[in-house]
MIKOLLUM-467452 format. One record per residue (C-alpha): residue in three letters; x, y, z; residue number from 1. Coordinates in nm, 4 decimals. Layout:
% residues N
residu:east:north:up:num
ALA:X:Y:Z:NUM;
...
This chain:
% residues 62
residu:east:north:up:num
MET:9.5332:8.4638:12.6167:1;
THR:9.2511:8.5930:12.7848:2;
ASN:8.9497:8.5259:12.8688:3;
ILE:8.7974:8.8877:12.6906:4;
ARG:8.6094:8.7819:12.3980:5;
PRO:8.8521:8.8891:12.0985:6;
ALA:8.6189:9.2037:11.8172:7;
PHE:8.6646:8.9689:11.5181:8;
MET:8.4106:8.6963:11.6419:9;
ASP:8.1028:9.0750:11.6779:10;
SER:8.2627:9.0952:11.2836:11;
PRO:8.0305:9.0073:11.0224:12;
TYR:8.3164:8.8526:10.8553:13;
PHE:8.3485:8.6138:11.0628:14;
VAL:8.2867:8.2618:11.0072:15;
ASP:8.2093:8.0642:11.2962:16;
GLU:8.1906:7.7391:11.1374:17;
PRO:8.3134:7.4203:11.4159:18;
GLY:8.7166:7.2968:11.3818:19;
ASN:8.7391:7.5818:11.1298:20;
TRP:8.6396:7.9284:11.1884:21;
HIS:8.7583:8.2300:10.9181:22;
LEU:8.6663:8.4976:10.7859:23;
LYS:8.4684:8.6150:10.5332:24;
PRO:8.6316:8.7995:10.2008:25;
GLY:8.7319:9.1165:10.1994:26;
ALA:8.7539:9.1095:10.5788:27;
PRO:9.0231:9.3999:10.7477:28;
GLU:9.3033:9.3163:10.7612:29;
GLU:9.3008:9.4344:11.1800:30;
LEU:9.0891:9.1636:11.1917:31;
GLN:9.3016:8.9016:11.0025:32;
ASN:9.5437:8.9202:11.2507:33;
GLU:9.3536:8.9196:11.5163:34;
LEU:9.2270:8.6955:11.4137:35;
ARG:9.5505:8.5205:11.3076:36;
GLU:9.7130:8.5776:11.6124:37;
TYR:9.3745:8.4188:11.8662:38;
LEU:9.4563:8.0242:11.6954:39;
GLN:9.8362:8.0961:11.7257:40;
ALA:9.7375:8.1842:12.0938:41;
LEU:9.5450:7.8458:12.1141:42;
GLU:9.8116:7.6523:12.0008:43;
ASP:10.0811:7.7796:12.2156:44;
GLU:9.8623:7.7278:12.5478:45;
MET:9.9697:7.3245:12.4837:46;
VAL:10.3422:7.3493:12.4595:47;
PRO:10.5144:7.0794:12.7453:48;
GLY:10.5727:7.2520:13.0762:49;
ALA:10.2445:7.5562:13.0346:50;
ILE:9.9356:7.4364:13.1703:51;
TYR:9.6373:7.6616:13.0394:52;
GLY:9.9054:7.8631:12.8739:53;
ILE:10.1001:7.9525:13.2046:54;
HIS:10.4141:7.8009:13.1839:55;
ILE:10.5522:7.6684:13.5392:56;
SER:10.8930:7.7185:13.6054:57;
TYR:11.0613:7.4074:13.7968:58;
PRO:11.3003:7.5787:14.1201:59;
TYR:11.6015:7.2538:13.9391:60;
ASP:11.4900:7.5042:13.5997:61;
GLU:11.6110:7.8255:13.6631:62;
């Protein structure tokens, strides 16, 4: 994931409710995909063996 602010956050369709980010009905497909990918990326950071989404490989993991 990147630290760049995603475009969907500046969209008039974006609803920034704490713990409930979503888009208003009628949001363009591109914004829907971007939000979906962003939220998925947040979940990916929590996988074991990763620190802030960066997977750490140990010498014995090769």
